[in-house]
N, C-alpha and C positions, 0 to 999 in steps of 0.2 A: 535551562535545560535546550537540550535540545527537542522538538516539538516536530512528530511524522504523523501527517496523518495519510494513510488508503482506504478514499473516498472512491464514493460511484455510489450514486440511488439507485439504480437498476442491481436486486436478484442477482446470486448465484455465474458471477463476471470473475471471484476468485479472492474476495480481499480477506479473507482470513490466511489465506495463505502465503500472500504479501505480506503481510504484516506479522504474521506469525515467525518466519523467518526472512524478515526484516531484525526484527526483534533481537533473534537468536542468533544473527550477524554478530549487532552492537556487545550480547557482553560475553561472545565467546571472545571480542578484543580485550575484556578487562571491564567493558561500561555495567555501572550503578541501572538496568535495563528498568522497568514497568510497561509494562500491555494490558493498552482499556480497550475492552469487549463495549461496546457502547452495544452494540448488535444484540434486542434479546433472544435470536435463535443460541446464542455466545457457545459459535462456534471455539475460539479459539480463547475460556474460561473453560472448553472441554477441553482445547489440546495444553494446555499448562495443566490440569489434573492430571492427566495422560502424563509428563513431562516426570525423567530421571534422577532419581534427587542425584548423581554425583555431573549429571551436565550444567553449566550457567546457569548459574541463577533469573528466572524472570519476574518480577511479582507482579500479581494482580491486582490492576486500578479494580478501585468499584464504584459509583457511581450514587454524591446521596442527597439529596433534595434536585438531583438535579448537577451533577457541580462535582465536578470526578476529585479526590481527596489521592494527594501525588505525595510521595512522604517527599519532604525537600532537599533529601542526599542524591535524588534519580539525578540522574547525565543522561539519561535517555529517555524520552517517553514515545510507543508509537500506540495510535488510535484505530481501531477496527470501528469502523462506523455501521450504522443499520442501514439498511435497504430503508428504501422510499422522503429520506429526506429531504423540503424542501424549503423555500423562505426563510422561515424567521429560526424555525428546527435547523435550517442547515448553516445560518449563521455564524446560531451560538454553537454547529460544530468544530466548526474552519475557521473560531475567534481565537483558541490557543495555537493552532498551529506555525510554525512558517515552514513546513513542506510540505507541499502534496502529490502520492502519487492518487493514477485514475489509471486504474485497471478496466481492460477491452478487450473484450473479447470477438470473435472475427466472425460476425454474421450480419446480414445489415436489418436482422433490428438493436442489434445491439448497437452498432455503425450511430444512425438512426438518435437510440436514447443517449450514447454520449455527447454529436451534434446540439441536442435540448438544454442538454443540461451544461455541456458549456456555456451555451448564453449566455443559462441562466446565475452561473456564475461569476460570470462578466457579469455584471448587472449586480451581482453584491457584494461583488468589492469594497466598494465605494464606503459601504454600513461597517468593515470592520476596520480596525483601529490600525492597522499595520499592512505592508501588504505583502502577501505568501508566493512562493514560489512554487510553479506544478509546471507535470509534468508528465506523461503520459505512458504506459506501459502495452502491447500485447501483449495479453494472457491469454491458456494456453491453447497453445496456438497449433495446427495442424502444419509439418513446414510441407515446405512444395506445393501450393492445393493455391486454386485462387483466388479465394475469401482472405488468404496468409497477403497474399499480397494487393491486395484491395484493401487490405487494412492496414500495412507496413506505407502503402499511399496515403493515407489520405491523411493518417498521427504522422510522418513525417511533413505536412501542406500545411497543418493547424497553426493557428495562429490568433492574437486575440484583435480584441478593433483597431489597436494602436496599432499593427506591422506587427510589431513583436513576435515570436515563430514560441510556440510553446513546446519545449523541447519531446523528442518521442526517444525515450533510453534506451529500452531494448525492446527482445522479443522471448517467452519465454514457453518453448514448449510444452505440449500436452505430455505429460512425463510421468511416469507410475512411482518413480522416487517421492514425491509432491505425495499421492496419496501414506504409500507406504511409508513416510516421512512425517505425516498427517497421526498413521497411525501409535504409532509408538510415543508424539509427545515429544519432538527430532523434529528440526532444517536437514535441508539437501547438505548443510555446512557436516549435518556431525556425522549425517550415512559414508561409505566407506569410498574417496577419492578417487578411488578407478574407477565406483556405479556410475559417481556424480558428475564426472568432470568436466561434459559434454552443459550438466545443469549449472555447474557453478560458474564454466565460460560468458554465456549469457547471462548472467547476471551482472559481471562484470561493469557494465558501460553503471547501471544502475548506482552502485554501491559504490564507484571514483563519483560518483554526482554526489548523491546521499553524503559522504565522509569530505565535504569537498566547499569550501565558502562557495559558489555559485549556487548553489541547493536554499541557500540562506535567505532572503531579502534584507 
């Protein structure tokens, strides 16, 4: 089973937007997809509840006694993580994942938070039974701004303690298309292509990585 975790302990960075669009993309490919909303806020669950019946189905996964109850026929599991998780709770959330996507917003506060989080993540990796691949995404970016350029430069230079670079996948703009899609329980890939062509183009590097062996340890 393919397992993808969208993770950042800082709230408001667009985790649910990434998780729902990733889940919808794989579902549209004909995969048996499940979306686990681990956030008490329930944004991904609300999105699933609003999803039209004629679109590709995505199962809603709920936690029972702290564990995810997953249909064994599931081919792709996408997990939307809660905010504010650290230490052992963070380890427990990471453990099932093969791949982690970290969205980061273009603000000084978010840059500092991302730096602290990545340092914590590296320290916790030795508690996991297997390696996990990590990549970053610049999210809700207002293009052609100084802060957008700073964020891009920062994410492109991120490395692990051993010197290996953390892949920076793409920069996703702050687009009304995401708001429109979320309100309808849809993804940008299910909105008219002529209205979402630019957004779809920005997703291509991330989707190419997620559908390749490079994103699986």
